[in-house]
N, C-alpha and C positions, 0 to 999 in steps of 0.2 A: 421451532427450530427451522432455520432456513434450509431449503432444499437444494438439489443440484443446480437448478436453474439460477438460484440466487448466488451460489458460489461462482458459477460461470459468469454471471453479471459482474460480480466483484473482480474477477480476473480481467474482464474486459475493461473495467474502469481503471484498474491498475495500469494497463497498457496506455490508456488515455493520459494518466498522470505522468507516465514516462515521456510521452510526447510533449506535454506541457513543459517539462523540465528540459527537454531537448530544444524546444523553440524559444524558451525564455531562460537565458543563461544565468541571470541574476547579477548581483553586485550593485544594482541601483534600484530605486523605488519603482516597483512595477505592480500597481494596484490590480490591473487586469489579470496578470499571471497569478497573483496571490488569490484573487477572488475565484479564479477557475480551479485552482488547487483546493481551496476550501469547499467549493461545490462538489468536486469529484470525491474528496475524502468523505464528505457527508453521505453522498450516494453509496459509496463502497461500505461505509459503516452501517448503513441501513440494510445492506445485503447480507451481513453476517452478524451473528450474536456472539461470536468468539471474542473473548476479552483480549487475547493476545493480538489478534488481527486489529481490533479497535485501538489498542495501544500503539501499534506500529503506524496506524493512520494518524493518530494524534501527534506522534513524533514527526511524521512528515509535515504536518501542518505547522508545528512549532519551528521546524528547521526552515520551511519555506518562508515563514514570517521574517526570519533573519536574512535569508537569501535575497528576498525581494525588498530590501531596505537599503538606504544609502549608507548607514553606519553600522547597524547591528551585525552585519556579516563580518566586520573587522574583529569581533570577539573570537572568531574562529580561525583567525590568521595564526600561522605558526611562527611568524616573525613580523617585525614592524614593516619590513619592506614588501611583504607578500599579502595578497588578498585572502580573505577567509572563504571566498567563493568555492574554490576547489574542495577543501575539506567538508564544507556544507553539502555540496553536491554529492560527494562520496557517501556521506552519512545518509542522505536522502535515498540514494539508489540502494544502499545496504538495507535500509528499512523497507523499501519496496521489494527487494529480493526476499527478505524474510517474510513479508506479507504474502507474496506469491507462493513461497515454499509451504507456508502454514496452510494456505487455502488448498493447495494440491494434496497435502497430507490428509486434511479433513475429507476431501473428496474421495481419495483412495480408501480411507477407512470406511466411509459410508458405502462405497461400492462393494468392498469386501464383506461388510455386514449384510448387505442386500443379497449378495451371492450365497453367503452362508445360510441365510434364511430360506432362500429358494431351494438349496440343496436339502436342508432339513425338511422342508415341506414335501419335496419329492420323495424323500425316504419314508415319510409318514403315509404317503398314498400307495406305497408298494405293498 
């Protein structure tokens, strides 16, 4: 089970992913941006064993594949005259928000469990 350090690492990587999406808007083929997203998602996935977190990262990768293509982003367009870039980016950031929230919940639960254990140990030594 990954420890607190691994969760902190995954949170840092999540911030790096956000920066990639801020710097690479999408809508055209961008192999560099897509490769960086894949590398960061892989790094974050190795830092957590939580399947929900890994699912969110897989979702980010899939959406990034469409975002950083010339045509696949059009499937996400809400009308013929509009690009699918906006809806894709919204879904990507929603997935990153969910990933962040899940990691923070896991971290809070672990800290609460550690505190409870410490309190129980302190009670036993009295």
